[in-house]
C-alpha positions in Angstrom: 0.1 0.1 0.0 1.5 3.5 -1.1 2.4 5.6 1.6 2.0 9.4 1.5 4.0 12.2 3.6 2.8 15.5 3.6 5.0 18.7 4.7 5.5 22.3 4.6 2.4 23.4 6.3 2.8 26.0 9.0 1.6 29.5 9.9 1.7 32.3 7.4 0.1 35.9 7.3 -2.5 36.8 5.2 -1.8 37.4 1.8 1.4 35.1 2.1 2.2 31.9 0.3 3.1 28.5 1.1 3.7 25.1 -1.0 2.7 22.0 0.1 4.6 18.9 -0.8 3.1 15.1 -0.9 5.5 12.4 -1.4 4.2 9.1 -2.5 6.0 5.8 -1.9 5.2 4.3 -5.0 5.3 5.6 -8.5 2.3 8.5 -9.3 1.9 6.9 -12.8 0.1 4.1 -11.0 -3.0 6.3 -10.0 -5.8 7.9 -11.9 -5.9 11.1 -9.9 -4.0 13.0 -7.3 -5.2 15.6 -5.2 -5.5 17.8 -2.1 -8.6 18.2 0.3 -8.9 20.4 3.4 -10.6 20.0 6.5 -11.7 22.9 9.0 -13.3 22.3 12.1 -16.9 22.5 11.9 -16.5 22.1 8.2 -16.8 18.8 5.7 -13.8 18.1 4.1 -13.7 19.9 0.8 -11.8 19.3 -2.5 -9.0 21.8 -3.0 -7.6 20.7 -6.2 -7.2 17.5 -8.2 -5.1 16.5 -11.2 -5.9 13.2 -13.6 -3.5 11.3 -14.8 -4.5 12.7 -18.2 -3.4 16.0 -17.1 -6.9 17.3 -16.3 -7.0 19.8 -13.3 -10.0 20.9 -11.2 -10.0 23.3 -8.3 -12.3 24.2 -5.4 -14.2 27.5 -6.3 -12.8 29.1 -3.4 -9.2 28.4 -4.3 -9.2 29.4 -8.1 -6.8 31.7 -9.5 -4.9 31.3 -6.1 -3.8 27.6 -5.8 -2.0 25.8 -8.3 -1.4 21.6 -8.2 1.2 20.1 -10.1 2.8 16.9 -10.3 6.6 16.0 -10.6 6.8 12.3 -11.7 10.4 11.8 -11.2 10.0 12.5 -7.5 6.8 11.2 -6.9 5.6 14.3 -5.4 2.4 16.2 -5.7 2.4 20.0 -4.9 0.1 22.7 -4.0 1.4 26.3 -4.4 -0.9 28.4 -2.4 -1.0 32.1 -3.0 -2.7 35.1 -1.5 -3.9 33.1 1.6 -6.7 34.1 3.6 -7.8 33.2 7.3 -10.5 30.9 5.8 -7.9 28.8 4.2 -6.8 27.8 7.5 -7.6 23.9 7.6 -5.7 20.7 7.8 -4.6 19.9 4.1 -4.5 16.1 3.0 -3.1 14.4 -0.1 -5.2 11.8 -1.8 -4.7 9.4 -4.4 -6.9 7.3 -6.2 -6.9 4.4 -8.3 -9.4 2.2 -10.1 -9.2 -1.4 -9.7 -9.7 -4.3 -12.3 -13.3 -4.6 -11.3 -13.8 -0.8 -11.1 -13.5 -0.6 -7.7 -12.3 2.8 -6.2 -9.6 2.9 -4.1 -8.4 6.0 -2.0 -5.2 6.5 -0.4 -4.7 9.5 2.2 -1.8 11.1 3.9 -1.8 11.8 7.7 -2.3 16.0 6.8 -0.4 19.0 7.6 -1.6 22.0 9.1 -1.9 25.6 7.4 -3.0 28.5 9.5 -3.4 31.9 8.2 -3.3 34.8 11.0 -5.1 38.0 10.2 
């Protein structure tokens, strides 16, 4: 089973930037899509950004134009560049990989999460 390690969360002021990294223990080309989700107290976990193995990208409405997902296959790493951070972006950010099995089963793999806190 793949292991995911997120890093580079932290505390940043409003308007600042962070780049999160998610290193996978297996080749990312084995997965159909790679993405970032976030969870804040009292809120449901929501999609931040997702990229398919064909390069199609989807962003959550609240981060469009500010966040960018990218994938480095040579390093088996998924990045999330976050610019112009706002207090409402404060959350635990989770990396997720997804693949489809031979019988169309969906397998999701989650990282342990990294905390992002944006101070006002």
